[in-house]
N, C-alpha and C positions, 0 to 999 in steps of 0.2 A: 714684468716684475720691476719693482722700484730699485732705486739706488742702494737702499739699506734693507737689511733683514736682521732678525733676531736669532738666527741660527747659531751664532757663536755662544749663545747662552747654554748650549748643550754640554759645554766643557771647556776647561782651560787648555793648557798645552797637551795634557794626557800623554806624557812621555813614554811610559812603558807600553801603553796601548798603541801609540803611534809607531813605536819600534816594531811591534808584532805585525801591524798592518803593512808597514813598509816592506818587511820581509815577504809577506804574502803577496803584495802587489808585484814585487820583483819576479815572482814565479808566474806572472801573467794568468791569474785564475779566471776561469770562465764563470758565468753566473752560478752554475751548479757547485763549483769548488768554493766560491765565495760564500754561498748560503750554507754549505756544509761546515766551513770554518767558523762562521758566525753562530750558527744554531746548534749543530751536533757537537762540534769540538769546543764550543764556547771560548773562542780564542781570546776574547777580552775578559773572561772570567767575571762576568756581571750578570745581573738579571736580564732576561731576554729583551724586554722593552728598552732598558738602558743601553744594553750592548748594541742593539740595532741603531738607536739614535746616535750614539757616540761613534759607531763604525761609519755611519753615513757622513758625519761631520769630518772625521779624520780622513776618510777617503777623498772627500771634496778638497780638503786642505792639501793633501799629498798630491792630488792631481795637478797642482800648480808647479810641481817639481819634475825634473827629468830623472832617468835611472841613476845617474851619479848622485843626485840630491837624495833620492830614496835610499841609496846605499849609505850615505852619510847619516841619515836619520836612523837607519837600522843598526849601524855599527860604530858610529862616531862617539867620541868621548862626550861627557855630559854637557859642557858649555856649548860645544859645537852643535850638538843635536838640539838643545833648547833654543839657540839662536836661529837655527834653520827652521824649527817649528814655528817660531815667532814670525819669521819671514813668510812661511807658507800660510800662516793664519792671517797675516796682513794682506797677502795677495788674494786670499779667499774672502775676507771680510772688509768691505769698504768702510764700515763703521770703525773697526780697529785701526785701519790705515789712516783715516781722517783724524781719529783721536790722537794718534802718534804725531801727526803733523800740526793739528790745530791747538792741541793742549800740551802734550809732552814736550815737543820741540820748542814751542813758544815759551813755555816755562823755563826751559834751559837757557834760551836766549835772554830772558829777563833776569837770569841768575836767581830764580826762585829756588828755595831749598826743598820744598815739599809740594806735592800735588794737593789741591784743595777739592774736597767733596763738592763745594759750591760750583765749581767749574763744570760739573757734569750736566746739570740742567741747562746751563747757558750753551754748552756744546750741543745738546740735543735740540735746543731751540734753533740753532744754526742749521743742524741737519734737517729739521722740519722744513726750512726754506728750500732745501734741495730736493726733499722727498716728503710730500704731505702725509704719507702713511705713518711716519714717525710720530706724528701728533696723536695717533690712535693707539699707540702702545700703552698697555696698562701700567700703572705705577709699579706693580710687582715685576713686570718685565724690565722696565727701565732700571730698577734697583739691581736686579739680577745681572743685567748686562754690565753695569758698572763694576759689580763684584767680580765678574769673570774677566773683564779687561784688566782690572787691577791685579788679579791673580796671575794672568798671563805675563804682565810686566814684572811682577815679583819673581815668577819662575824663571824668567829670562834675564834676571838681574838688572832690569831697567829701573826698578824701584827696590828699596831695601826690604821693607816688610809691608804687609797689607794694613798694619796698624799705623805706622809712622808715615808711610808714603813718601819717604825721602827719595828725591831724584838721584839716580846714580848714572852719570854720563856713560853712554855705551862705548865699549871697547869691542868693536866688531871682529869676530874671528876671521882671519884671512881666507879660509876655505868658504865661509859663508859669503864673503864679498865676491870671491871668484865665481861661486855658483850663481849669484844674482846677476852678475855681469854676463855670464854665459847664457842665462835665461832671458836676457834683455829686460830685466826687472829693475831698471834704474830708479823708478819711482819708489819702489819698496826699499831699495838700497838707501836712497836719500832719507826716507822715514827712519830707517834703523840707525843711520848716522846722525839723525836729528838735524839735517841740513835744510829741510823745507817744512 
C-alpha cells in the first residue's frame, strides 16, 4: 500500500458517531458484538452502506488512541473531543498530517490570513512525488478530499469557516497534548501546534 489513500473522504470528524464507537470499543467487542452494534442496532443511525464505511473509518482512527484517549473521545467536552479526533485523524491519514505540515503550518509561518484553494493542487503534486498513486486519483476524489480536510479543520477550530478559510492559530487542549506525549505521537503533536 502506498503512502497516501483517499479513505478520509468517508467523513470528517464525525463527533457523535465517534463518541458512540469509542464507548463500544471500550467494552472490547468481539466480531459478533461489533457486527450486531453496526447492523442490528444501527449504532450510527445511518443507511447500512454509509454506516459500515464510516464505522470502518472511525474505528481505524480510534485505533491510534489508547483507552484513556478513547475515554476522552467518549466523554470529553466538545473542544477536547474535537481536537483529539483531529489528532487521531492525522495519525491515521498521512494526507491530512502532511497537509497540516506543508500547507497549514507553512501558511501560519508566512502570516497568511486565509487558506487558498490554489494550494491544494500544488500540495497534491508534491504528494504525487512521494506516492505515484496520487496522480491516478479522479478529479472528483481530489475535490472531495479537499472538502473533507477543510471540514475537519473547521470542526476542530483550525479554520474559521469553510467559506472564508481564515486560519485560526491552534490553542491545543492540555489533555490532548498530554495524550499525544503519552502515545509517543510527537509528530502529530508538532502538526497540531503548527511547529513543523
